[in-house]
GUDRENGU-347938 format. One record per atom (N, C-alpha, C, O): residue in one letter; z, y, x. Coordinates in steps of 0.02 Angstrom, whole numbers, padded with zeros to 5 digits, always signed. Example, Ala and Ser with C-alpha at 12.3 -4.5 7.8 and 13.67 -1.06 7.14 Angstrom:
GUDRENGU-347938
a+00390-00284+00660
a+00390-00225+00615
a+00390-00165+00660
a+00423-00166+00712
s+00354-00112+00642
s+00357-00053+00684
s+00394+00002+00645
s+00402+00057+00670
END
This chain:
GUDRENGU-347938
m+00006-00326-00238
m-00038-00273-00252
m-00045-00232-00189
m+00004-00208-00161
g-00107-00223-00168
g-00120-00185-00108
g-00130-00111-00123
g-00119-00088-00179
l-00150-00076-00073
l-00163-00004-00080
l-00219+00010-00130
l-00216+00058-00168
g-00272-00032-00130
g-00326-00022-00177
g-00304-00031-00250
g-00325+00006-00295
g-00262-00079-00261
g-00235-00089-00329
g-00194-00030-00352
g-00198-00010-00410
c-00155-00001-00307
c-00114+00057-00325
c-00160+00118-00341
c-00147+00155-00388
i-00213+00127-00303
i-00259+00182-00317
i-00293+00173-00383
i-00303+00221-00420
i-00312+00110-00400
i-00343+00096-00464
i-00296+00110-00520
i-00316+00139-00571
l-00233+00091-00513
l-00182+00109-00565
l-00175+00182-00576
l-00169+00205-00633
i-00175+00220-00521
i-00171+00293-00528
i-00232+00320-00563
i-00226+00364-00606
a-00291+00296-00546
a-00352+00321-00576
a-00356+00303-00651
a-00374+00345-00692
v-00339+00242-00669
v-00341+00221-00741
v-00289+00262-00779
v-00302+00284-00835
g-00231+00271-00750
g-00179+00310-00784
g-00199+00382-00794
g-00183+00412-00846
a-00233+00411-00745
a-00256+00480-00752
a-00310+00485-00806
a-00313+00534-00843
i-00354+00434-00809
i-00407+00434-00860
i-00374+00430-00931
i-00392+00468-00976
l-00327+00385-00938
l-00294+00378-01004
l-00255+00440-01022
l-00254+00460-01081
t-00224+00472-00973
t-00183+00530-00988
t-00224+00592-01002
t-00212+00627-01051
f-00273+00606-00961
f-00308+00670-00964
f-00379+00668-00994
f-00403+00719-01019
a-00411+00612-00993
a-00482+00612-01011
a-00497+00578-01078
a-00555+00575-01098
t-00449+00553-01112
t-00464+00520-01176
t-00428+00554-01233
t-00374+00583-01224
d-00458+00550-01291
d-00427+00577-01351
d-00422+00524-01406
d-00420+00539-01466
w-00419+00462-01382
w-00414+00407-01429
w-00343+00408-01461
w-00294+00430-01431
e-00342+00384-01521
e-00279+00377-01555
e-00272+00305-01584
e-00307+00286-01630
l-00228+00269-01555
l-00216+00200-01577
l-00149+00199-01613
l-00101+00231-01591
e-00147+00163-01667
e-00087+00161-01707
e-00032+00122-01669
e-00041+00064-01652
g+00024+00154-01656
g+00081+00124-01622
g+00077+00126-01548
g+00121+00099-01514
v+00027+00158-01518
v+00019+00161-01446
v+00006+00234-01426
v-00041+00265-01450
n+00049+00259-01382
n+00039+00326-01355
n+00003+00320-01288
n+00034+00304-01237
l-00063+00331-01288
l-00102+00323-01226
l-00084+00371-01172
l-00091+00356-01113
t-00059+00431-01190
t-00038+00478-01140
t+00022+00450-01102
t+00025+00456-01041
l+00068+00420-01138
l+00127+00391-01105
l+00108+00328-01064
l+00135+00317-01010
v+00063+00288-01089
v+00039+00229-01052
v+00007+00251-00987
v+00019+00222-00934
g-00035+00303-00991
g-00067+00330-00930
g-00019+00356-00881
g-00027+00345-00821
a+00032+00392-00905
a+00083+00419-00861
a+00123+00364-00826
a+00140+00369-00767
i+00138+00312-00862
i+00173+00255-00834
i+00131+00220-00782
i+00157+00202-00729
l+00066+00211-00795
l+00023+00181-00746
l+00018+00222-00683
l+00019+00195-00628
m+00013+00288-00690
m+00011+00331-00632
m+00077+00327-00591
m+00075+00326-00529
l+00134+00325-00626
l+00197+00320-00591
l+00203+00254-00553
l+00226+00252-00496
v+00183+00199-00585
v+00184+00134-00551
v+00136+00133-00491
v+00152+00103-00440
g+00080+00165-00496
g+00032+00169-00440
g+00062+00209-00383
g+00056+00190-00325
v+00095+00264-00398
v+00126+00305-00344
v+00183+00267-00312
v+00188+00269-00251
i+00224+00234-00349
i+00280+00196-00321
i+00252+00139-00277
i+00277+00126-00223
g+00200+00105-00301
g+00167+00053-00261
g+00139+00078-00197
g+00144+00045-00145
t+00107+00137-00199
t+00080+00167-00139
t+00133+00184-00088
t+00126+00169-00029
v+00187+00214-00112
v+00243+00231-00066
v+00271+00166-00037
v+00282+00162+00023
a+00282+00115-00078
a+00311+00052-00052
a+00262+00019-00002
a+00284-00006+00050
f+00198+00019-00016
f+00150-00012+00027
f+00148+00024+00096
f+00147-00009+00148
t+00147+00089+00094
t+00143+00127+00157
t+00207+00121+00198
t+00204+00118+00260
s+00265+00120+00164
s+00327+00112+00203
s+00332+00043+00233
s+00355+00037+00290
i+00310-00009+00197
i+00310-00077+00226
i+00260-00081+00283
i+00276-00110+00335
a+00202-00055+00275
a+00151-00056+00328
a+00174-00018+00390
a+00161-00038+00447
r+00210+00039+00379
r+00236+00079+00436
r+00289+00038+00473
r+00289+00035+00534
r+00334+00008+00435
r+00388-00032+00467
r+00358-00090+00504
r+00382-00107+00558
r+00306-00120+00478
r+00276-00177+00511
r+00243-00155+00577
r+00246-00191+00627
r+00212-00096+00576
r+00182-00070+00638
r+00234-00053+00690
r+00221-00062+00750
l+00292-00029+00671
l+00345-00010+00717
l+00376-00073+00747
l+00398-00072+00805
l+00380-00127+00710
l+00412-00188+00734
l+00367-00228+00781
l+00392-00265+00824
m+00303-00220+00775
m+00256-00258+00816
m+00240-00218+00879
m+00190-00183+00882
t+00283-00225+00927
t+00273-00191+00992
t+00241-00242+01038
t+00245-00303+01028
q+00210-00216+01088
q+00174-00260+01136
q+00226-00285+01187
q+00263-00247+01218
a+00225-00351+01195
a+00271-00383+01243
a+00251-00366+01314
a+00192-00361+01330
p+00300-00356+01358
p+00283-00343+01427
p+00249-00403+01460
p+00262-00459+01439
p+00208-00394+01508
p+00172-00449+01541
p+00222-00494+01577
p+00273-00471+01602
v+00205-00559+01580
v+00248-00608+01615
v+00233-00601+01689
v+00176-00601+01712
v+00289-00595+01727
v+00282-00588+01800
v+00313-00650+01833
v+00372-00665+01822
e+00272-00684+01872
e+00297-00741+01912
e+00298-00723+01984
e+00245-00713+02014
g+00354-00718+02012
g+00358-00695+02082
g+00345-00622+02085
g+00377-00583+02049
d+00300-00601+02127
d+00282-00530+02134
d+00217-00511+02102
d+00197-00453+02106
r+00182-00559+02068
r+00117-00545+02037
r+00120-00563+01963
r+00153-00611+01943
p+00085-00523+01923
p+00080-00543+01852
p+00039-00606+01843
p-00009-00617+01881
r+00056-00646+01795
r+00021-00710+01782
r-00045-00695+01750
r-00048-00655+01703
d-00098-00725+01775
d-00165-00717+01748
d-00187-00779+01712
d-00203-00829+01745
d-00188-00777+01647
d-00206-00836+01608
d-00278-00856+01614
d-00296-00913+01596
r-00321-00811+01638
r-00391-00830+01646
r-00402-00879+01701
r-00454-00913+01702
l-00354-00886+01749
l-00364-00931+01803
l-00340-01001+01787
l-00356-01048+01824
l-00303-01009+01733
l-00278-01076+01716
l-00326-01116+01678
l-00312-01173+01660
END
């Protein structure tokens, strides 16, 4: 589930919690909406922390130096 899916879960949960007055027998839509919003927030936090860690780990490698000059791959 990506960031878009998490945002959709939050939006659907908010709609079920705050914008509906439906009553289904055996289903508490307010609770279902709150659970969806919670799962969306947890997913968003997890996604951003993983993306941040991935950005920190991907550093640029120093250029290869052969002798006293940097290697130029365009000449090969």
